[in-house]
BAKE-800195 format. One record per residue: residue number from 1; residue in one letter; x, y, z of N, C-alpha, C, O in turn. Coordinates in steps of 0.05 Angstrom, whole numbers. Example, Ala and Ser with C-alpha at 12.3 -4.5 7.8 and 13.67 -1.06 7.14 Angstrom:
! residues 2
REC     i   aa     n_c1     n_c2     n_c3    ca_c1    ca_c2    ca_c3     c_c1     c_c2     c_c3     o_c1     o_c2     o_c3
REC     1    A      264     -114      156      246      -90      156      264      -66      156      285      -66      169
REC     2    S      257      -45      142      273      -21      143      258        1      157      268       23      161
! end
This chain:
! residues 133
REC     i   aa     n_c1     n_c2     n_c3    ca_c1    ca_c2    ca_c3     c_c1     c_c2     c_c3     o_c1     o_c2     o_c3
REC     1    M      187     -467     -261      165     -458     -245      174     -432     -231      196     -431     -219
REC     2    N      157     -412     -232      163     -386     -219      148     -385     -193      124     -390     -191
REC     3    K      163     -377     -172      152     -373     -145      150     -343     -140      170     -329     -144
REC     4    F      127     -334     -131      124     -306     -126      105     -300     -103       89     -318      -95
REC     5    Y      107     -276      -93       91     -267      -70       75     -243      -79       85     -225      -93
REC     6    V       49     -242      -70       31     -221      -78       21     -207      -53       11     -220      -35
REC     7    L       23     -180      -53       11     -164      -32      -18     -159      -41      -22     -148      -63
REC     8    V      -37     -166      -24      -65     -161      -29      -74     -138      -12      -68     -138       12
REC     9    G      -89     -119      -23      -99      -97       -7     -127      -88      -17     -132      -90      -41
REC    10    S     -143      -79        1     -170      -69       -6     -179      -51       17     -175      -57       41
REC    11    N     -192      -28        9     -205      -12       29     -233       -3       21     -245       15       32
REC    12    I     -244      -17        1     -272      -14       -7     -284      -41       -5     -277      -60      -20
REC    13    E     -303      -44       14     -315      -70       19     -294      -92       19     -296     -112        4
REC    14    P     -273      -89       36     -250     -106       35     -255     -136       40     -244     -153       26
REC    15    Q     -273     -143       58     -278     -172       63     -289     -185       38     -280     -207       30
REC    16    E     -308     -172       25     -320     -182        1     -301     -183      -22     -299     -204      -36
REC    17    N     -286     -162      -27     -269     -160      -50     -244     -178      -48     -235     -189      -68
REC    18    V     -233     -180      -24     -210     -197      -20     -218     -226      -24     -204     -242      -37
REC    19    K     -241     -234      -13     -251     -261      -16     -256     -268      -46     -248     -289      -55
REC    20    K     -268     -249      -60     -274     -253      -89     -247     -256     -104     -244     -274     -121
REC    21    G     -228     -239      -98     -202     -240     -112     -188     -266     -106     -177     -278     -125
REC    22    L     -188     -275      -81     -175     -301      -74     -189     -324      -89     -175     -342      -99
REC    23    N     -215     -323      -90     -229     -345     -104     -222     -345     -134     -219     -366     -146
REC    24    L     -220     -321     -146     -212     -320     -175     -184     -331     -179     -178     -344     -199
REC    25    I     -166     -325     -160     -138     -335     -162     -139     -366     -159     -126     -380     -175
REC    26    K     -154     -376     -140     -156     -405     -135     -168     -419     -160     -160     -442     -166
REC    27    E     -187     -406     -173     -200     -418     -197     -182     -417     -222     -187     -432     -241
REC    28    S     -162     -400     -221     -144     -397     -245     -128     -422     -248     -116     -433     -229
REC    29    I     -126     -432     -273     -110     -455     -279      -81     -447     -282      -63     -465     -282
REC    30    E      -75     -422     -285      -48     -412     -290      -32     -408     -264       -7     -407     -265
REC    31    V      -45     -405     -241      -32     -398     -216      -39     -419     -195      -62     -426     -192
REC    32    N      -18     -428     -181      -23     -446     -158      -19     -429     -133        3     -420     -127
REC    33    L      -41     -426     -117      -40     -412      -92      -30     -431      -70      -45     -449      -63
REC    34    E       -6     -426      -60        6     -444      -41        1     -437      -12       -2     -454        5
REC    35    A        0     -411       -6       -4     -402       22      -16     -375       23      -12     -358        5
REC    36    V      -32     -370       44      -45     -344       49      -39     -336       78      -43     -351       96
REC    37    S      -28     -312       81      -23     -302      108      -49     -295      122      -70     -296      110
REC    38    S      -46     -288      148      -69     -277      162      -74     -249      152      -58     -237      138
REC    39    E      -98     -238      159     -105     -211      150      -93     -191      170      -92     -195      194
REC    40    H      -85     -168      158      -74     -146      174      -89     -120      166      -94     -115      143
REC    41    I      -96     -104      186     -109      -79      181      -88      -57      183      -72      -56      202
REC    42    S      -88      -39      164      -69      -16      165      -83        9      156     -103        9      141
REC    43    K      -72       32      165      -82       58      156      -74       62      127      -54       52      118
REC    44    A      -91       78      113      -84       85       86      -58      101       86      -55      119      102
REC    45    V      -40       95       67      -15      109       65      -15      127       40      -21      117       18
REC    46    G       -8      152       43       -6      170       20      -32      181       11      -34      194      -10
REC    47    M      -54      176       26      -81      185       18      -99      185       41      -94      173       62
REC    48    D     -121      199       39     -143      198       58     -161      175       49     -167      173       26
REC    49    G     -169      159       68     -187      137       61     -190      118       84     -176      120      104
REC    50    D     -208       99       81     -213       79      101     -188       62      104     -171       61       86
REC    51    N     -187       48      127     -165       29      131     -164        7      110     -185        0       98
REC    52    F     -141       -4      105     -137      -25       86     -136      -52      100     -126      -55      123
REC    53    L     -147      -72       87     -144     -100       95     -121     -110       77     -123     -109       52
REC    54    N     -100     -120       89      -77     -131       74      -71     -159       81      -75     -168      104
REC    55    L      -60     -174       62      -49     -201       67      -30     -207       44      -29     -192       24
REC    56    V      -15     -228       47        5     -236       27       -1     -265       18       -8     -282       35
REC    57    L        3     -270       -7       -1     -296      -19       26     -307      -29       43     -291      -39
REC    58    R       31     -333      -26       53     -346      -39       42     -363      -61       24     -379      -56
REC    59    C       52     -359      -85       41     -373     -109       64     -383     -127       87     -376     -124
REC    60    T       56     -401     -144       74     -410     -166       59     -410     -192       34     -411     -193
REC    61    T       74     -407     -214       62     -407     -240       83     -414     -261      107     -411     -257
REC    62    E       73     -424     -284       90     -428     -307       91     -403     -325      107     -401     -343
REC    63    L       73     -384     -319       72     -359     -335       97     -342     -330      110     -345     -309
REC    64    D      104     -325     -349      126     -306     -345      115     -283     -328       91     -281     -323
REC    65    F      133     -265     -321      125     -243     -304      103     -226     -316       83     -220     -303
REC    66    K      107     -218     -341       88     -200     -354       60     -212     -355       40     -198     -350
REC    67    D       58     -238     -362       32     -251     -363       20     -254     -336       -5     -254     -333
REC    68    T       36     -258     -315       26     -260     -288       15     -234     -279       -7     -233     -267
REC    69    V       29     -212     -284       18     -185     -277       -8     -181     -291      -27     -171     -280
REC    70    S      -10     -188     -317      -34     -184     -332      -57     -200     -320      -79     -189     -318
REC    71    L      -52     -224     -312      -73     -241     -300      -83     -228     -274     -107     -226     -269
REC    72    L      -64     -218     -257      -72     -205     -232      -87     -179     -237     -106     -174     -223
REC    73    K      -79     -164     -257      -93     -139     -263     -122     -145     -273     -140     -130     -267
REC    74    N     -125     -166     -288     -152     -174     -297     -169     -182     -274     -193     -176     -274
REC    75    I     -158     -196     -254     -173     -203     -230     -181     -178     -215     -204     -176     -205
REC    76    E     -164     -158     -213     -171     -133     -201     -195     -120     -214     -214     -111     -201
REC    77    V     -195     -120     -241     -217     -108     -256     -243     -124     -251     -265     -112     -247
REC    78    L     -241     -150     -250     -265     -167     -244     -276     -161     -217     -300     -166     -211
REC    79    C     -260     -151     -199     -268     -144     -172     -275     -114     -170     -278     -103     -148
REC    80    G     -279     -101     -193     -288      -73     -193     -266      -52     -191     -273      -29     -186
REC    81    R     -241      -59     -194     -220      -40     -192     -220      -21     -216     -222      -29     -239
REC    82    T     -219        5     -210     -215       25     -231     -190       41     -223     -183       43     -200
REC    83    R     -178       52     -243     -153       67     -239     -156       96     -249     -167      101     -270
REC    84    D     -147      114     -232     -146      142     -240     -118      148     -250      -99      148     -234
REC    85    P     -115      153     -276      -88      158     -286      -74      182     -274      -50      185     -276
REC    86    N      -89      200     -262      -78      225     -251      -72      222     -221      -60      240     -209
REC    87    N      -81      200     -209      -76      197     -180      -75      167     -173      -96      154     -173
REC    88    K      -52      157     -167      -49      129     -160      -56      123     -131      -60      100     -123
REC    89    F      -59      144     -115      -65      141      -87      -95      145      -82     -103      167      -73
REC    90    T     -111      125      -89     -139      126      -85     -149      101      -72     -135       80      -72
REC    91    S     -173      102      -61     -185       78      -49     -189       57      -72     -191       65      -95
REC    92    R     -189       32      -64     -191       11      -84     -206      -14      -74     -205      -20      -51
REC    93    T     -219      -26      -93     -233      -51      -86     -214      -74      -82     -217      -90      -64
REC    94    L     -193      -74      -99     -173      -96      -96     -147      -87     -110     -147      -76     -132
REC    95    D     -125      -92      -96      -98      -87     -107      -82     -112     -103      -80     -123      -81
REC    96    L      -71     -122     -125      -55     -146     -125      -28     -140     -137      -25     -137     -161
REC    97    D       -8     -137     -119       19     -129     -128       40     -150     -123       42     -160     -100
REC    98    I       54     -158     -143       76     -177     -140       98     -162     -125      108     -141     -134
REC    99    I      106     -173     -102      127     -160      -86      154     -175      -87      175     -164      -82
REC   100    I      153     -201      -94      177     -218      -97      172     -236     -121      150     -248     -123
REC   101    W      191     -238     -139      190     -256     -162      215     -273     -162      237     -264     -168
REC   102    N      212     -299     -155      235     -317     -153      256     -304     -135      249     -293     -114
REC   103    D      281     -304     -144      302     -291     -129      312     -266     -144      334     -256     -139
REC   104    F      295     -256     -162      302     -234     -179      306     -208     -163      290     -202     -145
REC   105    E      327     -193     -170      332     -167     -159      337     -148     -182      355     -152     -199
REC   106    G      321     -127     -184      324     -107     -205      297      -99     -216      277      -99     -201
REC   107    F      296      -91     -241      271      -82     -254      262     -101     -275      278     -110     -292
REC   108    I      236     -107     -275      223     -123     -297      199     -107     -305      182     -101     -288
REC   109    D      196     -100     -330      172      -87     -341      164      -63     -324      140      -58     -320
REC   110    G      183      -48     -313      177      -24     -298      172      -29     -268      167      -10     -253
REC   111    Y      174      -54     -259      170      -61     -231      197      -66     -218      213      -81     -229
REC   112    E      202      -54     -195      226      -59     -179      221      -83     -161      201      -82     -145
REC   113    L      238     -103     -162      235     -127     -146      261     -134     -132      282     -130     -144
REC   114    P      260     -144     -107      236     -144      -91      226     -116      -87      241      -96      -89
REC   115    D      200     -114      -80      188      -88      -76      203      -72      -55      206      -83      -33
REC   116    P      211      -48      -60      227      -32      -41      211      -25      -16      223      -18        5
REC   117    Y      185      -27      -17      168      -20        6      167      -43       27      156      -39       49
REC   118    I      177      -66       20      176      -89       39      189      -81       66      178      -87       87
REC   119    N      212      -68       64      227      -61       89      216      -36      102      225      -29      124
REC   120    K      197      -22       90      187        3      100      161        0      116      156       14      135
REC   121    Y      144      -19      108      117      -21      119      112      -47      133      116      -69      121
REC   122    E      101      -46      157       94      -70      172       71      -85      159       70     -110      161
REC   123    F       53      -71      145       31      -85      132       40     -103      109       24     -119       99
REC   124    I       65     -100      101       77     -119       82       95     -139       97       93     -164       93
REC   125    Q      111     -129      115      130     -146      130      117     -168      146      125     -191      143
REC   126    K       97     -161      161       85     -181      179       72     -204      164       78     -228      170
REC   127    P       54     -199      145       42     -222      131       62     -237      114       59     -261      111
REC   128    L       81     -224      103      102     -237       87      118     -256      104      124     -279       96
REC   129    A      125     -247      128      141     -264      146      126     -290      154      139     -310      159
REC   130    E      100     -289      155       84     -312      162       87     -335      142       86     -359      150
REC   131    I       90     -328      116       88     -349       96      113     -352       79      115     -369       61
REC   132    K      133     -335       83      157     -336       66      174     -360       73      180     -366       96
REC   133    N      182     -374       52      201     -396       55      218     -399       30      235     -417       29
! end
């Protein structure tokens, strides 16, 4: 069983899109949602845009890392997420990023884990501290 933490973020209709994303995760038979932090509001980082609604999820799954990322990216798309290949710093309906995967340290499929931004931003630190065990 893989234990992982997901940073959730939205600054386009955030209440609606975060709720929809959480419901899709809860409905998924592949992921067990164990805990949800409280919501935190933060300013957009690296871009101009509305404030972000952020929270962190603690989950487990039998899926491997690559399939888990794929599932989360599909949920983002179902919530209206589009990506600009020329600019990763844009407003978004939903962002679901794995920030911790088991006790793994290093790179998997191009992702650095644990996420190096955990120690840099309070919008990750605070909700993670609420549910990390």
